[in-house]
C-alpha positions in Angstrom: 24.7 -1.6 18.3 21.1 -2.9 18.2 19.7 0.5 19.1 21.9 2.2 16.5 20.7 -0.1 13.7 17.1 0.5 14.8 17.6 4.3 14.6 19.2 3.9 11.2 16.2 2.0 10.1 13.8 4.7 11.2 16.0 7.4 9.6 16.0 5.3 6.3 12.2 5.3 6.4 12.1 9.1 6.8 14.7 9.4 3.9 12.5 7.3 1.6 9.5 9.3 2.5 11.4 12.6 1.9 12.6 11.4 -1.5 9.1 10.5 -2.4 7.6 13.8 -1.4 10.4 15.7 -3.1 10.0 13.8 -6.4 6.2 14.4 -6.3 6.7 18.2 -5.7 9.4 18.6 -8.3 7.4 16.8 -11.0 4.3 18.9 -10.2 6.3 22.2 -10.4 8.4 21.5 -13.5 6.3 19.2 -15.6 3.1 20.6 -17.1 2.0 17.6 -19.1 -0.1 15.3 -16.8 0.8 12.1 -18.5 4.5 12.8 -18.4 4.3 14.0 -14.8 2.5 10.8 -13.8 5.1 8.7 -15.7 8.0 10.5 -13.9 6.4 10.1 -10.5 5.8 6.4 -11.1 9.4 5.9 -12.2 10.6 7.7 -9.1 8.5 5.4 -6.9 10.1 2.3 -8.5 13.6 3.7 -8.1 13.0 4.8 -4.4 11.6 1.3 -3.7 14.6 -0.4 -5.1 16.9 1.9 -3.1 14.9 1.2 0.1 15.1 -2.6 -0.3 18.9 -2.4 -1.1 19.6 -0.3 2.0 17.3 -2.3 4.3 19.1 -5.5 3.1 22.5 -3.9 3.9 21.2 -2.8 7.3 19.4 -5.9 8.5 20.5 -8.6 6.1 16.8 -9.1 5.1 16.4 -11.3 1.9 14.2 -9.4 -0.6 15.0 -11.7 -3.6 12.0 -12.7 -5.7 11.1 -16.4 -5.3 8.6 -17.9 -7.7 8.0 -20.9 -5.4 5.1 -20.0 -3.2 4.4 -16.7 -4.9 1.0 -17.6 -6.3 0.1 -19.3 -3.0 1.1 -16.2 -1.1 -1.0 -13.9 -3.3 -4.2 -16.0 -3.6 -4.1 -18.1 -0.4 -2.3 -16.2 2.3 -3.5 -13.0 0.9 -7.0 -14.2 0.3 -8.6 -11.4 2.4 -6.7 -8.8 0.3 -7.7 -10.4 -2.9 -11.3 -10.3 -1.6 -10.9 -6.5 -1.3 -9.6 -6.4 -4.9 -12.8 -8.0 -6.1 -14.9 -5.9 -3.8 -13.3 -2.7 -5.3 -14.4 -3.8 -8.7 -17.9 -4.4 -7.5 -18.4 -1.4 -5.2 -16.9 1.2 -7.5 -18.6 0.0 -10.7 -20.0 2.8 -12.9 -21.4 2.6 -16.4 -18.5 2.9 -18.8 -18.5 6.0 -21.0 -15.9 4.7 -23.4 -15.1 1.3 -24.9 -12.6 -1.1 -23.5 -10.3 -0.6 -26.5 -10.2 3.1 -25.8 -9.8 2.6 -22.1 -7.0 0.0 -22.5 -4.1 2.4 -22.6 -5.4 4.1 -19.5 -5.8 0.7 -17.7 -2.2 -0.3 -18.6 -0.9 3.1 -17.4 -2.9 3.0 -14.2 -1.7 -0.6 -13.5 2.0 0.3 -14.0 1.6 3.5 -11.8 -0.3 1.7 -9.0 2.2 -1.2 -9.0 4.9 1.4 -8.5 3.0 2.9 -5.6 2.5 -0.6 -4.1 6.2 -1.4 -4.4 7.3 1.9 -3.0 5.0 1.8 0.1 5.8 -1.8 0.8 9.5 -1.1 0.5 9.2 1.8 2.9 6.7 0.5 5.4 7.1 -3.3 5.5 10.6 -3.7 4.0 12.1 -0.9 6.1 9.8 0.3 9.0 8.3 -3.1 10.0 11.7 -4.8 9.8 13.2 -2.0 11.9 10.7 -2.6 14.7 10.9 -6.3 14.2 14.7 -6.0 14.7 14.1 -3.8 17.8 11.4 -5.9 19.5 12.7 -9.4 18.5 11.1 -12.5 17.0 8.7 -13.3 19.8 4.9 -13.2 19.2 4.6 -10.0 21.2 7.5 -8.4 19.3 6.1 -9.3 15.9 2.6 -8.0 16.8 4.0 -4.7 18.1 6.0 -4.3 14.9 2.9 -4.9 12.8 0.7 -2.5 14.8 3.2 0.4 14.9 4.2 0.2 11.3 0.5 -0.1 10.2 -0.5 2.9 12.4 2.3 5.0 10.8 1.0 3.8 7.3 -2.5 4.9 8.2 -1.5 8.3 9.7 0.4 9.2 6.5 -3.0 9.3 4.7 -4.0 12.4 6.6 -1.7 14.2 4.0 -4.6 13.7 1.5 -6.4 16.6 3.2 -3.7 18.9 1.7 -4.9 18.2 -1.9 -8.5 17.5 -1.0 -9.5 19.5 2.1 -13.2 19.0 1.5 -12.9 15.2 1.8 -12.8 15.0 5.6 -15.0 11.8 6.0 -13.2 10.1 3.1 -9.7 10.9 4.6 -10.6 9.9 8.2 -12.1 6.6 7.0 -9.1 6.1 4.7 -6.7 6.5 7.6 -8.5 3.8 9.6 -8.9 1.7 6.4 -5.1 2.0 5.8 -4.3 0.9 9.3 -6.4 -2.2 8.9 -5.0 -2.9 5.4 -1.4 -2.3 6.8 -2.0 -5.0 9.4 -3.2 -7.4 6.7 -0.2 -6.6 4.5 2.3 -6.9 7.4 0.8 -10.3 8.5 1.0 -11.6 4.9 4.6 -10.3 4.6 5.6 -12.0 7.8 3.9 -15.3 6.9 5.2 -15.4 3.3 8.5 -13.7 3.9 8.1 -12.1 0.5 8.0 -8.3 -0.1 6.9 -9.1 -3.7 3.7 -10.8 -2.6 2.5 -7.8 -0.6 3.7 -5.3 -3.3 1.5 -7.0 -5.9 -1.4 -7.2 -3.5 -1.0 -3.5 -2.5 -0.8 -2.5 -6.2 -3.9 -4.5 -7.1 -5.9 -2.9 -4.4 -4.9 0.6 -5.5 -5.4 -0.3 -9.2 -8.9 -1.7 -8.8 -9.9 1.3 -6.8 -9.2 3.4 -10.0 -10.2 0.7 -12.5 -13.6 2.2 -13.5 -12.2 5.7 -13.6 -10.3 4.6 -16.7 -13.7 4.3 -18.5 -14.8 7.8 -17.8 -14.8 10.3 -20.6 -12.5 13.1 -19.5 -14.7 15.7 -21.2 -17.6 15.1 -18.8 -15.6 16.2 -15.7 -16.9 13.2 -13.7 -13.3 12.1 -12.9 -12.6 15.5 -11.3 -15.9 15.4 -9.4 -15.2 12.0 -8.0 -11.7 13.1 -6.8 -13.0 16.2 -5.0 -16.4 15.3 -3.5 -16.6 13.7 0.0 -18.2 10.4 0.8 -21.1 9.9 3.2 -20.7 8.7 6.8 -22.4 5.4 6.0 -19.9 4.8 3.1 -17.0 5.5 5.4 -18.3 3.1 8.1 -18.9 0.4 5.5 -15.3 0.7 4.1 -13.8 0.7 7.6 -15.9 -2.3 8.7 -14.9 -4.5 5.8 -11.2 -3.8 6.3 -11.4 -4.4 10.1 -12.9 -7.8 9.4 -10.0 -8.5 7.0 -7.5 -7.5 9.6 -9.1 -9.8 12.2 -8.8 -12.7 9.7 -5.2 -11.8 9.0 -4.3 -11.9 12.7 -6.0 -15.3 13.0 -3.7 -16.4 10.1 -0.8 -14.9 12.0 -1.6 -16.8 15.1 -1.7 -20.1 13.2 1.7 -19.2 11.7 3.1 -18.6 15.2 1.8 -22.1 16.1 3.6 -23.6 13.1 6.8 -21.9 14.1 6.3 -22.9 17.8 6.9 -19.3 18.8 6.5 -18.0 22.4 
């Protein structure tokens, strides 16, 4: 029975990913207006995320209810390394605004909503479903939790190789993003395990994605700079820098995890 439930969990992860890819492709084929396309894709991510949490709850009995108590502490204290990345994104990606804040505000709101949808979907699929599947399979020991964190995070990172399909020239950016995502996945999984809140990691994930696009909202679309930023590759030093920062964050997250194991007196 345990093996069967584990297999169902893995199949559910593939189902959610298939629904995501299908919704992205269908929107790209049948919708010409970019804003409408992005809106539909964001809406589909929210719906798929809710479906994933519902089915994972039925499968493993995992409690995904939102609890306001401890939420802020989870985001700003337990997730402090991820919040540091949020701030770092704003600093590293800064570029001189080409339009005013008032003109950029609708873009900012739209980007925020879309990226929160991405965060919620990916956390539902990878932490809510995949991590919990391996957690169920390996058990609640220290070794079992660490294995579940590593495997689910590696899968999360490897999925980013798909970015080469749309941007084949961004080789260094994609490789560094894969490693970056594995490290971030470890951080998110540790925070999820410590806080036992899918909503904390969904918000943190969404904020990281949102702040990576924050300054793009201030670019005048007529200049073409947004397209240039999306297609040009990064330098090797930039890739090493991004990876190094996230690896440090992952190390800190595992230190937090070890302390949590001590509090729970786990073997």
